N, C-alpha and C positions, 0 to 999 in steps of 0.2 A: 734336389729329388728325393735326399735322404729325409729331409723334414716330413716332405709329403708321404712317404712310405711308413714314416714313424706314427706319422699323426693316424693315417689308415688304419696301422696295426695296432695303437692302442684305443681308437675309439671306435672301429669296427670290427676288427678279428677277434680280439681280447674279450670283447663285451656280447658279441652273437657267433660264436663259434659254430653251434650246432645250427643256426638260421644259416651259416654261411655254407656249411658242408650239406645240408638238404637242398639249397639253392644250387650247389654244383653237380649235386646227381641228378637235380630235375635237369638241368642243361646238358649234362652228359647224355642223359637218354632221348630228350629230344634230340640232339645232335645225331645220335645213333639211328634212331627214327626216321631223320631226314636222310641219312646217308643210305640208308637201306632202299631208298626209293630214286637213287640217281641212277640214270642211265649214260650210256657211254655209247655213241653212235662214231665210229670209225671213217665212216663215208665223207670225205671231204666236201663234196657237191653237196651235200645239205647245208652246209654254211653259205653257201651262192644265193643271191636273189632269185626268187621263184619266178618271177617276172620279166625278167630279161629274154627276148627270142631265143637268142643261143640255148639258154639253161633249158627254156622250153623243150627245144630241139633234143637235145642231151636225153632229157626225162623221158622223152617219147621213144628215144631209140632204148633206152634202160627199159624201159616196160615191154617194148616190143621183142626185146633179145632175152627177157626172163631173168631180169635183174642186176647184179653187179657181177653177175659170172657167165656172161657168154662165151660159146666156144666158137672160134674163128679157124676155118681150116683153109689154108694154101696148098693150092696143087702146082708145085714147081714142074716146070719140063712139059706139060700137057699141052699137045696141040689143041688148035682149035676144031677139028672136025670130031675128035673123039671127045672134048671137055663136054657138051650137054648130055651126054650118055653116062659118063662118069659121074657128073654132077648129082644128076637124077638119082643115079644108083646109090650113091653116098647120101643123098638127103633122105630116101626111103630107109636106109640101115639106121641113119641116125635117128629118125623119127619113132625107131620101135625101141630105143632105147627106154629104160625104166627113168621116169622123171624128168623127162624131157617134154617142156611144154610147147615148145615152138621151133620148127625149121624153117629157114627162108633159104632158098641156094639161088634166088634172083632179086638184086636190091632195085626198089623201082627206079626209073630215068630220074622223075622229079627230084627223089632226094639226094641224087647226085650232082643235080644243076647247082652251080656257084660253090663247089666245093674245091679243095685242092688236093686232087688225087695224084701221086706219083706211082710209077713201076720202077722200081731200083732191083738191081742185081744183088746177090749174096755180098759181094765184094762192095759195092756201093753203102749198102746197109752197116756193115761193119765201120767204113771210113765215116759215115755218118755219126754212129754210136760213137766213137773215137772222138770226133770233133765237138759234140755236143758235151761228152765226159770232160773235156778239156774246158770248155767254158762254164760248165758248172763248178770243176774245181778251184777255176780263175776267181767266179763269183765268191767262192768260198773265203778264197785268200784274200779279196779285197776286204770282205767282211770281217775276217778276224785280223789282219793285218800281218798273217804268217805267211809264207809262199815255200812250198816245198820243191818246186819246178824250176829247171834249170834254165829254160827258154820261157819269155813270156808270152802269153795268149796271144794269138793273132785271129781276131774275127773276120779278116777278111777271107782267110781260108773258109770259112763256113758261108760266108755269103757268095765266093765263087763257086761252092759245091752247088749251092742250092738254085743257082743260075744253070 
């Protein structure tokens, strides 16, 4: 390797220092020009294939909910008798907010068909969050080979919870 570098220095760098310097400036300028046109899109869903049915449905939902920042309002403890009145009033109030493009308080029935929807209490959601967190930590531990947990992850708990 030393011989190659010595030859390059004697036969190229010493003979043509100005040309090499101009070439370096040109390549630097070209790199800066290219770098100014680079963009970064942090949405991971843009990396998925657009022709899959699930991705098409996801993009349809994103388009209907105003992009990547939809607002979902959950009304806990609201009785069935009062629900339509409160939901309609809340929909009217949200529609009046500046820059709100679309308010939909009712999801079409065909959209809900073949979807796995679950109604969970707050305690069940907390328990589910803990179980999923443990599963993610277990996957990280398996990937890195370093575990900080005292007890082994038991996927059966998550499976029993889902049933």
